[in-house]
MARMARSE-32436 format. One record per residue (C-alpha): residue in one letter; residue number from 1; x, y, z. Coordinates in nm, 2 decimals. Layout:
% MARMARSE-32436
<r a, k NUM, c1 X, c2 Y, c3 Z>
...
END
This chain:
% MARMARSE-32436
<r m, k 1, c1 -3.66, c2 0.50, c3 3.14>
<r s, k 2, c1 -3.52, c2 0.76, c3 2.89>
<r a, k 3, c1 -3.41, c2 0.62, c3 2.57>
<r l, k 4, c1 -3.05, c2 0.68, c3 2.65>
<r a, k 5, c1 -3.06, c2 0.50, c3 2.99>
<r a, k 6, c1 -3.18, c2 0.19, c3 2.81>
<r v, k 7, c1 -2.93, c2 0.19, c3 2.56>
<r a, k 8, c1 -2.70, c2 0.23, c3 2.85>
<r t, k 9, c1 -2.82, c2 -0.09, c3 3.02>
<r e, k 10, c1 -2.84, c2 -0.30, c3 2.69>
<r l, k 11, c1 -2.49, c2 -0.19, c3 2.63>
<r e, k 12, c1 -2.39, c2 -0.32, c3 3.02>
<r p, k 13, c1 -2.30, c2 -0.70, c3 2.89>
<r f, k 14, c1 -2.07, c2 -0.57, c3 2.64>
<r l, k 15, c1 -1.89, c2 -0.35, c3 2.81>
<r q, k 16, c1 -1.86, c2 -0.60, c3 3.11>
<r q, k 17, c1 -1.70, c2 -0.85, c3 2.83>
<r l, k 18, c1 -1.48, c2 -0.56, c3 2.70>
<r s, k 19, c1 -1.35, c2 -0.45, c3 3.07>
<r s, k 20, c1 -1.24, c2 -0.85, c3 3.13>
<r a, k 21, c1 -1.09, c2 -0.85, c3 2.82>
<r i, k 22, c1 -0.87, c2 -0.54, c3 2.91>
<r i, k 23, c1 -0.80, c2 -0.59, c3 3.26>
<r d, k 24, c1 -0.68, c2 -0.99, c3 3.17>
<r r, k 25, c1 -0.52, c2 -0.83, c3 2.86>
<r q, k 26, c1 -0.67, c2 -1.07, c3 2.63>
<r l, k 27, c1 -0.81, c2 -0.77, c3 2.38>
<r h, k 28, c1 -0.64, c2 -0.81, c3 2.08>
<r k, k 29, c1 -0.84, c2 -0.53, c3 1.87>
<r l, k 30, c1 -1.16, c2 -0.31, c3 1.94>
<r v, k 31, c1 -1.30, c2 -0.11, c3 1.65>
<r l, k 32, c1 -1.57, c2 0.16, c3 1.68>
<r s, k 33, c1 -1.73, c2 0.28, c3 1.35>
<r k, k 34, c1 -2.07, c2 0.45, c3 1.24>
<r y, k 35, c1 -1.97, c2 0.75, c3 1.35>
<r h, k 36, c1 -2.28, c2 0.99, c3 1.36>
<r g, k 37, c1 -2.07, c2 1.34, c3 1.53>
<r s, k 38, c1 -1.99, c2 1.63, c3 1.36>
<r e, k 39, c1 -1.62, c2 1.58, c3 1.28>
<r p, k 40, c1 -1.49, c2 1.38, c3 1.00>
<r l, k 41, c1 -1.43, c2 1.12, c3 1.14>
<r k, k 42, c1 -1.49, c2 0.75, c3 1.01>
<r q, k 43, c1 -1.39, c2 0.48, c3 1.30>
<r l, k 44, c1 -1.14, c2 0.47, c3 1.60>
<r q, k 45, c1 -0.94, c2 0.18, c3 1.57>
<r v, k 46, c1 -0.79, c2 0.05, c3 1.97>
<r r, k 47, c1 -0.49, c2 -0.17, c3 2.00>
<r p, k 48, c1 -0.28, c2 -0.32, c3 2.31>
<r v, k 49, c1 0.07, c2 -0.14, c3 2.31>
<r m, k 50, c1 0.35, c2 -0.15, c3 2.56>
<r l, k 51, c1 0.50, c2 0.17, c3 2.64>
<r k, k 52, c1 0.81, c2 0.21, c3 2.89>
<r q, k 53, c1 0.72, c2 -0.13, c3 3.03>
<r q, k 54, c1 0.32, c2 -0.02, c3 3.09>
<r w, k 55, c1 0.03, c2 -0.18, c3 2.92>
<r q, k 56, c1 -0.16, c2 0.09, c3 2.75>
<r l, k 57, c1 -0.44, c2 0.10, c3 2.49>
<r s, k 58, c1 -0.35, c2 0.29, c3 2.18>
<r f, k 59, c1 -0.61, c2 0.47, c3 2.03>
<r t, k 60, c1 -0.67, c2 0.59, c3 1.62>
<r y, k 61, c1 -0.88, c2 0.82, c3 1.56>
<r k, k 62, c1 -0.90, c2 0.78, c3 1.18>
<r y, k 63, c1 -1.01, c2 1.06, c3 1.00>
<r q, k 64, c1 -1.05, c2 1.14, c3 0.61>
<r t, k 65, c1 -0.71, c2 1.31, c3 0.57>
<r n, k 66, c1 -0.52, c2 1.19, c3 0.87>
<r d, k 67, c1 -0.48, c2 0.97, c3 1.16>
<r v, k 68, c1 -0.45, c2 1.08, c3 1.52>
<r t, k 69, c1 -0.34, c2 0.87, c3 1.78>
<r r, k 70, c1 -0.38, c2 0.89, c3 2.20>
<r n, k 71, c1 -0.26, c2 0.61, c3 2.45>
<r f, k 72, c1 -0.46, c2 0.59, c3 2.69>
<r s, k 73, c1 -0.44, c2 0.35, c3 3.04>
<r a, k 74, c1 -0.69, c2 0.06, c3 3.10>
<r d, k 75, c1 -0.92, c2 0.26, c3 3.34>
<r a, k 76, c1 -0.90, c2 0.57, c3 3.11>
<r a, k 77, c1 -0.94, c2 0.36, c3 2.79>
<r l, k 78, c1 -1.27, c2 0.19, c3 2.92>
<r g, k 79, c1 -1.41, c2 0.54, c3 3.05>
<r e, k 80, c1 -1.36, c2 0.68, c3 2.70>
<r i, k 81, c1 -1.47, c2 0.38, c3 2.53>
<r t, k 82, c1 -1.81, c2 0.40, c3 2.74>
<r t, k 83, c1 -1.86, c2 0.76, c3 2.64>
<r l, k 84, c1 -1.82, c2 0.71, c3 2.30>
<r l, k 85, c1 -2.01, c2 0.41, c3 2.24>
<r g, k 86, c1 -2.35, c2 0.49, c3 2.19>
<r q, k 87, c1 -2.34, c2 0.87, c3 2.16>
<r s, k 88, c1 -2.06, c2 0.92, c3 1.89>
<r f, k 89, c1 -2.06, c2 0.59, c3 1.75>
<r s, k 90, c1 -2.30, c2 0.32, c3 1.69>
<r a, k 91, c1 -2.12, c2 -0.02, c3 1.58>
<r a, k 92, c1 -1.85, c2 -0.21, c3 1.71>
<r n, k 93, c1 -1.61, c2 -0.48, c3 1.69>
<r l, k 94, c1 -1.45, c2 -0.67, c3 1.98>
<r f, k 95, c1 -1.16, c2 -0.90, c3 1.88>
<r t, k 96, c1 -1.02, c2 -1.13, c3 2.20>
<r a, k 97, c1 -0.77, c2 -1.45, c3 2.14>
<r e, k 98, c1 -1.05, c2 -1.68, c3 2.07>
<r t, k 99, c1 -1.39, c2 -1.45, c3 2.03>
<r e, k 100, c1 -1.53, c2 -1.17, c3 1.81>
<r v, k 101, c1 -1.83, c2 -0.99, c3 1.92>
<r q, k 102, c1 -2.04, c2 -0.76, c3 1.69>
<r l, k 103, c1 -2.25, c2 -0.51, c3 1.83>
<r t, k 104, c1 -2.49, c2 -0.24, c3 1.64>
<r i, k 105, c1 -2.74, c2 0.01, c3 1.76>
<r s, k 106, c1 -3.01, c2 0.08, c3 1.54>
<r k, k 107, c1 -3.15, c2 0.43, c3 1.46>
<r k, k 108, c1 -3.44, c2 0.32, c3 1.71>
<r g, k 109, c1 -3.18, c2 0.26, c3 1.98>
<r k, k 110, c1 -3.22, c2 -0.14, c3 1.99>
<r v, k 111, c1 -2.87, c2 -0.27, c3 2.05>
<r l, k 112, c1 -2.79, c2 -0.57, c3 1.85>
<r y, k 113, c1 -2.55, c2 -0.82, c3 2.03>
<r q, k 114, c1 -2.36, c2 -1.15, c3 1.85>
<r q, k 115, c1 -2.07, c2 -1.34, c3 1.94>
<r k, k 116, c1 -1.87, c2 -1.62, c3 1.80>
<r r, k 117, c1 -1.57, c2 -1.79, c3 1.87>
<r l, k 118, c1 -1.28, c2 -1.76, c3 1.56>
<r s, k 119, c1 -1.22, c2 -2.03, c3 1.35>
<r q, k 120, c1 -0.81, c2 -1.98, c3 1.33>
<r p, k 121, c1 -0.73, c2 -1.81, c3 1.75>
<r l, k 122, c1 -0.55, c2 -1.51, c3 1.74>
<r h, k 123, c1 -0.24, c2 -1.65, c3 1.93>
<r t, k 124, c1 -0.06, c2 -1.42, c3 2.15>
<r a, k 125, c1 0.28, c2 -1.39, c3 1.91>
<r q, k 126, c1 0.04, c2 -1.22, c3 1.72>
<r t, k 127, c1 -0.09, c2 -0.96, c3 1.95>
<r e, k 128, c1 0.29, c2 -0.92, c3 2.04>
<r h, k 129, c1 0.40, c2 -0.87, c3 1.68>
<r n, k 130, c1 0.07, c2 -0.60, c3 1.66>
<r r, k 131, c1 0.24, c2 -0.44, c3 1.95>
<r d, k 132, c1 0.58, c2 -0.36, c3 1.81>
<r k, k 133, c1 0.45, c2 -0.21, c3 1.51>
<r q, k 134, c1 0.29, c2 0.07, c3 1.69>
<r r, k 135, c1 0.44, c2 0.38, c3 1.72>
<r y, k 136, c1 0.74, c2 0.47, c3 1.86>
<r l, k 137, c1 0.63, c2 0.84, c3 1.94>
<r t, k 138, c1 0.31, c2 0.99, c3 1.98>
<r l, k 139, c1 0.19, c2 1.31, c3 1.83>
<r q, k 140, c1 0.17, c2 1.46, c3 2.22>
<r r, k 141, c1 0.54, c2 1.51, c3 2.22>
<r p, k 142, c1 0.60, c2 1.88, c3 2.28>
<r f, k 143, c1 0.89, c2 1.88, c3 1.99>
<r l, k 144, c1 0.64, c2 1.79, c3 1.71>
<r r, k 145, c1 0.39, c2 2.10, c3 1.79>
<r e, k 146, c1 0.74, c2 2.36, c3 1.82>
<r l, k 147, c1 0.83, c2 2.19, c3 1.46>
<r g, k 148, c1 0.47, c2 2.25, c3 1.31>
<r v, k 149, c1 0.43, c2 1.86, c3 1.31>
<r t, k 150, c1 0.08, c2 1.90, c3 1.54>
<r d, k 151, c1 -0.11, c2 2.23, c3 1.65>
<r a, k 152, c1 -0.19, c2 2.38, c3 1.97>
<r q, k 153, c1 -0.44, c2 2.11, c3 2.06>
<r q, k 154, c1 -0.17, c2 1.80, c3 1.99>
<r q, k 155, c1 -0.34, c2 1.71, c3 1.66>
<r l, k 156, c1 -0.18, c2 1.61, c3 1.37>
<r i, k 157, c1 -0.17, c2 1.89, c3 1.08>
<r p, k 158, c1 -0.32, c2 1.71, c3 0.74>
<r a, k 159, c1 -0.04, c2 1.88, c3 0.55>
<r m, k 160, c1 0.22, c2 1.71, c3 0.77>
<r s, k 161, c1 0.09, c2 1.33, c3 0.75>
<r r, k 162, c1 0.38, c2 1.22, c3 0.56>
<r k, k 163, c1 0.64, c2 1.37, c3 0.75>
<r w, k 164, c1 0.45, c2 1.20, c3 1.05>
<r k, k 165, c1 0.46, c2 0.91, c3 0.89>
<r q, k 166, c1 0.86, c2 0.96, c3 0.78>
<r i, k 167, c1 0.95, c2 1.02, c3 1.14>
<r n, k 168, c1 0.78, c2 0.72, c3 1.27>
<r k, k 169, c1 0.91, c2 0.51, c3 1.00>
<r f, k 170, c1 1.26, c2 0.61, c3 1.07>
<r i, k 171, c1 1.24, c2 0.58, c3 1.43>
<r e, k 172, c1 1.10, c2 0.22, c3 1.42>
<r i, k 173, c1 1.43, c2 0.12, c3 1.18>
<r f, k 174, c1 1.65, c2 0.29, c3 1.44>
<r s, k 175, c1 1.50, c2 0.11, c3 1.75>
<r g, k 176, c1 1.57, c2 -0.22, c3 1.57>
<r a, k 177, c1 1.92, c2 -0.12, c3 1.49>
<r v, k 178, c1 1.97, c2 0.00, c3 1.87>
<r q, k 179, c1 1.82, c2 -0.33, c3 1.98>
<r d, k 180, c1 2.06, c2 -0.51, c3 1.72>
<r t, k 181, c1 2.38, c2 -0.38, c3 1.85>
<r g, k 182, c1 2.30, c2 -0.36, c3 2.23>
<r l, k 183, c1 2.33, c2 0.00, c3 2.26>
<r s, k 184, c1 1.98, c2 0.01, c3 2.46>
<r a, k 185, c1 2.22, c2 -0.14, c3 2.76>
<r k, k 186, c1 2.49, c2 0.15, c3 2.74>
<r k, k 187, c1 2.42, c2 0.40, c3 2.99>
<r q, k 188, c1 2.55, c2 0.70, c3 2.75>
<r l, k 189, c1 2.53, c2 0.75, c3 2.36>
<r h, k 190, c1 2.66, c2 0.99, c3 2.13>
<r i, k 191, c1 2.44, c2 1.08, c3 1.85>
<r a, k 192, c1 2.57, c2 1.24, c3 1.53>
<r d, k 193, c1 2.32, c2 1.38, c3 1.27>
<r f, k 194, c1 2.48, c2 1.55, c3 0.92>
<r g, k 195, c1 2.29, c2 1.78, c3 0.73>
<r s, k 196, c1 1.99, c2 1.75, c3 1.01>
<r g, k 197, c1 1.79, c2 2.05, c3 0.84>
<r k, k 198, c1 1.52, c2 2.14, c3 1.04>
<r a, k 199, c1 1.58, c2 1.86, c3 1.27>
<r y, k 200, c1 1.26, c2 1.66, c3 1.25>
<r l, k 201, c1 1.39, c2 1.31, c3 1.31>
<r t, k 202, c1 1.73, c2 1.48, c3 1.52>
<r f, k 203, c1 1.47, c2 1.55, c3 1.79>
<r a, k 204, c1 1.29, c2 1.22, c3 1.74>
<r v, k 205, c1 1.61, c2 1.05, c3 1.78>
<r h, k 206, c1 1.72, c2 1.26, c3 2.12>
<r d, k 207, c1 1.31, c2 1.22, c3 2.19>
<r y, k 208, c1 1.31, c2 0.82, c3 2.15>
<r l, k 209, c1 1.67, c2 0.79, c3 2.32>
<r t, k 210, c1 1.56, c2 0.98, c3 2.65>
<r n, k 211, c1 1.21, c2 0.94, c3 2.72>
<r t, k 212, c1 1.11, c2 0.57, c3 2.57>
<r l, k 213, c1 1.44, c2 0.41, c3 2.66>
<r a, k 214, c1 1.58, c2 0.66, c3 2.95>
<r l, k 215, c1 1.95, c2 0.66, c3 2.84>
<r d, k 216, c1 2.17, c2 0.92, c3 2.85>
<r a, k 217, c1 2.18, c2 1.08, c3 2.51>
<r k, k 218, c1 2.40, c2 1.38, c3 2.35>
<r v, k 219, c1 2.25, c2 1.44, c3 2.02>
<r t, k 220, c1 2.44, c2 1.70, c3 1.77>
<r g, k 221, c1 2.31, c2 1.82, c3 1.49>
<r v, k 222, c1 2.54, c2 1.92, c3 1.15>
<r e, k 223, c1 2.43, c2 2.18, c3 0.96>
<r l, k 224, c1 2.59, c2 2.40, c3 0.69>
<r r, k 225, c1 2.29, c2 2.67, c3 0.71>
<r q, k 226, c1 2.35, c2 2.88, c3 1.01>
<r n, k 227, c1 1.96, c2 2.96, c3 1.03>
<r l, k 228, c1 1.87, c2 2.66, c3 1.08>
<r v, k 229, c1 2.14, c2 2.59, c3 1.36>
<r d, k 230, c1 2.00, c2 2.90, c3 1.54>
<r l, k 231, c1 1.65, c2 2.79, c3 1.46>
<r c, k 232, c1 1.69, c2 2.43, c3 1.58>
<r n, k 233, c1 1.90, c2 2.56, c3 1.92>
<r g, k 234, c1 1.63, c2 2.79, c3 1.97>
<r t, k 235, c1 1.39, c2 2.49, c3 1.97>
<r a, k 236, c1 1.58, c2 2.28, c3 2.21>
<r t, k 237, c1 1.60, c2 2.55, c3 2.44>
<r k, k 238, c1 1.26, c2 2.64, c3 2.46>
<r l, k 239, c1 1.18, c2 2.29, c3 2.52>
<r g, k 240, c1 1.43, c2 2.28, c3 2.77>
<r l, k 241, c1 1.59, c2 1.98, c3 2.63>
<r s, k 242, c1 1.92, c2 1.90, c3 2.74>
<r g, k 243, c1 2.18, c2 1.64, c3 2.58>
<r i, k 244, c1 2.07, c2 1.81, c3 2.23>
<r q, k 245, c1 2.26, c2 2.09, c3 2.01>
<r f, k 246, c1 2.36, c2 2.20, c3 1.66>
<r e, k 247, c1 2.67, c2 2.27, c3 1.53>
<r q, k 248, c1 2.71, c2 2.49, c3 1.17>
<r g, k 249, c1 2.94, c2 2.28, c3 0.94>
<r d, k 250, c1 2.98, c2 1.97, c3 0.68>
<r v, k 251, c1 3.08, c2 1.63, c3 0.70>
<r k, k 252, c1 3.40, c2 1.65, c3 0.47>
<r h, k 253, c1 3.54, c2 1.94, c3 0.79>
<r f, k 254, c1 3.35, c2 1.81, c3 1.10>
<r k, k 255, c1 3.57, c2 1.64, c3 1.34>
<r a, k 256, c1 3.40, c2 1.37, c3 1.53>
<r r, k 257, c1 3.53, c2 1.14, c3 1.81>
<r g, k 258, c1 3.35, c2 0.89, c3 1.97>
<r i, k 259, c1 3.01, c2 0.85, c3 1.80>
<r n, k 260, c1 2.79, c2 0.55, c3 1.85>
<r v, k 261, c1 2.55, c2 0.63, c3 1.60>
<r m, k 262, c1 2.62, c2 0.84, c3 1.24>
<r i, k 263, c1 2.32, c2 0.97, c3 1.04>
<r a, k 264, c1 2.36, c2 1.16, c3 0.70>
<r l, k 265, c1 2.01, c2 1.14, c3 0.47>
<r h, k 266, c1 2.08, c2 1.34, c3 0.19>
<r a, k 267, c1 2.39, c2 1.35, c3 0.18>
<r c, k 268, c1 2.45, c2 1.44, c3 -0.21>
<r d, k 269, c1 2.71, c2 1.24, c3 -0.42>
<r t, k 270, c1 3.04, c2 1.20, c3 -0.22>
<r a, k 271, c1 2.93, c2 1.34, c3 0.11>
<r t, k 272, c1 2.78, c2 0.98, c3 0.19>
<r d, k 273, c1 3.11, c2 0.84, c3 0.13>
<r y, k 274, c1 3.28, c2 1.11, c3 0.40>
<r a, k 275, c1 2.99, c2 1.03, c3 0.61>
<r i, k 276, c1 3.03, c2 0.67, c3 0.56>
<r h, k 277, c1 3.39, c2 0.69, c3 0.66>
<r m, k 278, c1 3.38, c2 0.89, c3 0.94>
<r g, k 279, c1 3.15, c2 0.64, c3 1.08>
<r i, k 280, c1 3.37, c2 0.35, c3 1.03>
<r a, k 281, c1 3.69, c2 0.57, c3 1.15>
<r t, k 282, c1 3.50, c2 0.70, c3 1.48>
<r g, k 283, c1 3.36, c2 0.33, c3 1.54>
<r a, k 284, c1 3.00, c2 0.39, c3 1.52>
<r e, k 285, c1 2.80, c2 0.14, c3 1.59>
<r i, k 286, c1 2.48, c2 0.24, c3 1.39>
<r i, k 287, c1 2.57, c2 0.40, c3 1.02>
<r m, k 288, c1 2.24, c2 0.54, c3 0.82>
<r c, k 289, c1 2.27, c2 0.71, c3 0.54>
<r s, k 290, c1 2.01, c2 0.83, c3 0.29>
<r p, k 291, c1 2.25, c2 0.86, c3 -0.07>
<r c, k 292, c1 2.15, c2 1.09, c3 -0.37>
<r c, k 293, c1 2.31, c2 1.24, c3 -0.62>
<r h, k 294, c1 2.58, c2 0.97, c3 -0.77>
<r k, k 295, c1 2.79, c2 1.19, c3 -0.98>
<r q, k 296, c1 3.08, c2 1.03, c3 -0.91>
<r i, k 297, c1 3.07, c2 0.68, c3 -1.08>
<r r, k 298, c1 2.85, c2 0.77, c3 -1.35>
<r p, k 299, c1 3.10, c2 0.93, c3 -1.58>
<r q, k 300, c1 3.34, c2 0.63, c3 -1.52>
<r i, k 301, c1 3.12, c2 0.37, c3 -1.61>
<r q, k 302, c1 3.26, c2 0.21, c3 -1.95>
<r l, k 303, c1 2.94, c2 0.00, c3 -2.07>
<r p, k 304, c1 3.01, c2 -0.37, c3 -2.14>
<r q, k 305, c1 2.88, c2 -0.49, c3 -2.45>
<r v, k 306, c1 2.57, c2 -0.67, c3 -2.37>
<r l, k 307, c1 2.50, c2 -0.38, c3 -2.15>
<r a, k 308, c1 2.56, c2 -0.11, c3 -2.41>
<r p, k 309, c1 2.20, c2 -0.13, c3 -2.56>
<r m, k 310, c1 2.01, c2 -0.10, c3 -2.23>
<r l, k 311, c1 2.23, c2 0.18, c3 -2.08>
<r v, k 312, c1 2.24, c2 0.42, c3 -2.37>
<r h, k 313, c1 1.91, c2 0.55, c3 -2.22>
<r g, k 314, c1 2.02, c2 0.83, c3 -1.98>
<r i, k 315, c1 1.78, c2 0.74, c3 -1.68>
<r h, k 316, c1 1.89, c2 0.36, c3 -1.70>
<r l, k 317, c1 2.28, c2 0.48, c3 -1.68>
<r g, k 318, c1 2.19, c2 0.68, c3 -1.37>
<r q, k 319, c1 1.99, c2 0.39, c3 -1.22>
<r e, k 320, c1 2.30, c2 0.16, c3 -1.27>
<r a, k 321, c1 2.53, c2 0.37, c3 -1.17>
<r e, k 322, c1 2.32, c2 0.46, c3 -0.86>
<r m, k 323, c1 2.30, c2 0.07, c3 -0.81>
<r v, k 324, c1 2.68, c2 0.00, c3 -0.85>
<r t, k 325, c1 2.79, c2 0.32, c3 -0.64>
<r d, k 326, c1 2.56, c2 0.19, c3 -0.30>
<r s, k 327, c1 2.66, c2 -0.17, c3 -0.39>
<r l, k 328, c1 3.01, c2 -0.06, c3 -0.34>
<r r, k 329, c1 2.94, c2 0.12, c3 -0.03>
<r a, k 330, c1 2.75, c2 -0.20, c3 0.11>
<r l, k 331, c1 3.06, c2 -0.42, c3 0.06>
<r l, k 332, c1 3.32, c2 -0.18, c3 0.19>
<r l, k 333, c1 3.10, c2 -0.13, c3 0.49>
<r e, k 334, c1 3.12, c2 -0.52, c3 0.46>
<r a, k 335, c1 3.53, c2 -0.52, c3 0.44>
<r h, k 336, c1 3.54, c2 -0.31, c3 0.75>
<r g, k 337, c1 3.32, c2 -0.53, c3 1.00>
<r y, k 338, c1 2.95, c2 -0.43, c3 0.95>
<r d, k 339, c1 2.65, c2 -0.61, c3 0.85>
<r t, k 340, c1 2.43, c2 -0.38, c3 0.58>
<r k, k 341, c1 2.08, c2 -0.39, c3 0.45>
<r v, k 342, c1 2.00, c2 -0.17, c3 0.16>
<r f, k 343, c1 1.62, c2 -0.09, c3 0.12>
<r e, k 344, c1 1.33, c2 0.15, c3 0.04>
<r f, k 345, c1 1.28, c2 0.43, c3 0.27>
<r i, k 346, c1 1.03, c2 0.74, c3 0.29>
<r s, k 347, c1 1.15, c2 0.99, c3 0.00>
<r l, k 348, c1 1.25, c2 1.30, c3 0.18>
<r e, k 349, c1 1.04, c2 1.63, c3 0.14>
<r h, k 350, c1 1.33, c2 1.78, c3 -0.07>
<r t, k 351, c1 1.45, c2 1.44, c3 -0.31>
<r s, k 352, c1 1.28, c2 1.18, c3 -0.48>
<r k, k 353, c1 1.57, c2 0.95, c3 -0.37>
<r n, k 354, c1 1.42, c2 0.65, c3 -0.15>
<r k, k 355, c1 1.71, c2 0.41, c3 -0.03>
<r m, k 356, c1 1.87, c2 0.41, c3 0.32>
<r i, k 357, c1 2.19, c2 0.21, c3 0.39>
<r l, k 358, c1 2.17, c2 0.08, c3 0.74>
<r a, k 359, c1 2.50, c2 -0.04, c3 0.85>
<r t, k 360, c1 2.53, c2 -0.22, c3 1.21>
<r k, k 361, c1 2.91, c2 -0.31, c3 1.34>
<r r, k 362, c1 2.94, c2 -0.67, c3 1.37>
<r k, k 363, c1 3.02, c2 -0.87, c3 1.71>
<r q, k 364, c1 3.25, c2 -1.11, c3 1.57>
<r p, k 365, c1 3.49, c2 -1.06, c3 1.30>
<r r, k 366, c1 3.51, c2 -1.24, c3 0.96>
<r d, k 367, c1 3.73, c2 -1.34, c3 0.69>
<r n, k 368, c1 3.68, c2 -1.04, c3 0.41>
<r t, k 369, c1 3.90, c2 -1.20, c3 0.11>
<r k, k 370, c1 3.56, c2 -1.28, c3 -0.04>
<r i, k 371, c1 3.42, c2 -0.90, c3 -0.02>
<r l, k 372, c1 3.73, c2 -0.77, c3 -0.14>
<r q, k 373, c1 3.73, c2 -0.97, c3 -0.47>
<r q, k 374, c1 3.40, c2 -0.89, c3 -0.52>
<r i, k 375, c1 3.47, c2 -0.49, c3 -0.50>
<r a, k 376, c1 3.74, c2 -0.55, c3 -0.73>
<r a, k 377, c1 3.53, c2 -0.76, c3 -0.96>
<r i, k 378, c1 3.29, c2 -0.53, c3 -0.99>
<r k, k 379, c1 3.52, c2 -0.20, c3 -1.06>
<r q, k 380, c1 3.70, c2 -0.42, c3 -1.31>
<r f, k 381, c1 3.39, c2 -0.53, c3 -1.49>
<r y, k 382, c1 3.24, c2 -0.13, c3 -1.49>
<r g, k 383, c1 3.61, c2 0.00, c3 -1.56>
<r i, k 384, c1 3.60, c2 0.20, c3 -1.23>
<r t, k 385, c1 3.91, c2 0.35, c3 -1.13>
<r e, k 386, c1 3.79, c2 0.48, c3 -0.84>
<r h, k 387, c1 3.52, c2 0.54, c3 -0.57>
<r c, k 388, c1 3.53, c2 0.78, c3 -0.31>
<r l, k 389, c1 3.47, c2 0.58, c3 0.01>
<r e, k 390, c1 3.73, c2 0.34, c3 -0.09>
<r s, k 391, c1 3.99, c2 0.58, c3 -0.15>
<r l, k 392, c1 3.92, c2 0.77, c3 0.17>
<r l, k 393, c1 3.94, c2 0.41, c3 0.36>
<r l, k 394, c1 4.26, c2 0.39, c3 0.21>
<r q, k 395, c1 4.39, c2 0.71, c3 0.32>
<r e, k 396, c1 4.36, c2 0.61, c3 0.66>
<r q, k 397, c1 4.54, c2 0.26, c3 0.64>
<r h, k 398, c1 4.85, c2 0.48, c3 0.53>
END
């Protein structure tokens, strides 16, 4: 018997246990390590995921500079692991709900196999949580290749790893908002993305809605630069995509009706206010903004005596103006029927700003008296006479 055949025979108990864990859907995690191939690969992590209501296994190949993810059916996954173990990897850690199995293949081809029960079982809820954290898009999506995120072999281009992380984080946030608002149950959706640029996120939103949720989505990217409008429309045509188009314009002059989701990332200064106002006016269930360049409020701020020693520094005054501006935006959204969250997001490539305002339309109305009092008190405290979003909303009422 050859050395390879002997190793394969000794691996059988482990592979049978792995097969049972996959068939019974008890696999929590599998890690293959001690790679000895020609690529700069450190390890392979395998976890269960639910994609389009199908139980699959997500393979994350962890390279020195980036991660590559591929998804397999149960049978295909077992075949891939059987091929890799022993030939490319010489160690494996298998975790099920109650056990951990460790396997090591020595340089001489001896298989060391050890199994132990976990002191604290990995509950199903934890497994489901891990599934939920899986990426909402895969690197195999054609639009990623066309936009230069992946290469011809659908591998992540190392220089685009930050963009890939940003796309997935955005879709994770977007997916949660879609579920919270019940938009996933609607047959038709209209999404407007203002300042869409090269449209990484615009295409990602369209892909998630149409391919993952199987919804009839109309996605409109609005961009001031005509060359990018033409580029993105050309990409959509090349990919044969329906339901996505790009138009030249800006948020101040674009006429929108019947929008379910309003997105405006990197909307400079009061452009964020115009975007939020448009979202409110059109009745959008979701408003997502990543504001920057807070210029309107800063010159209005009159320093309260107790804060003067702190805000005499320009950087502190800028941070204070940013906080006040976005706090008032969030409160104004609350006063107009939305629940809001303000949190850190991955900064965009053309700005270091990393804040996002997420507003989801409230299902039940509530008394806004206290919120309006809070807005008035903040304005009085800082000596603010005008906030763009408030002025736009007041004009709408007259």
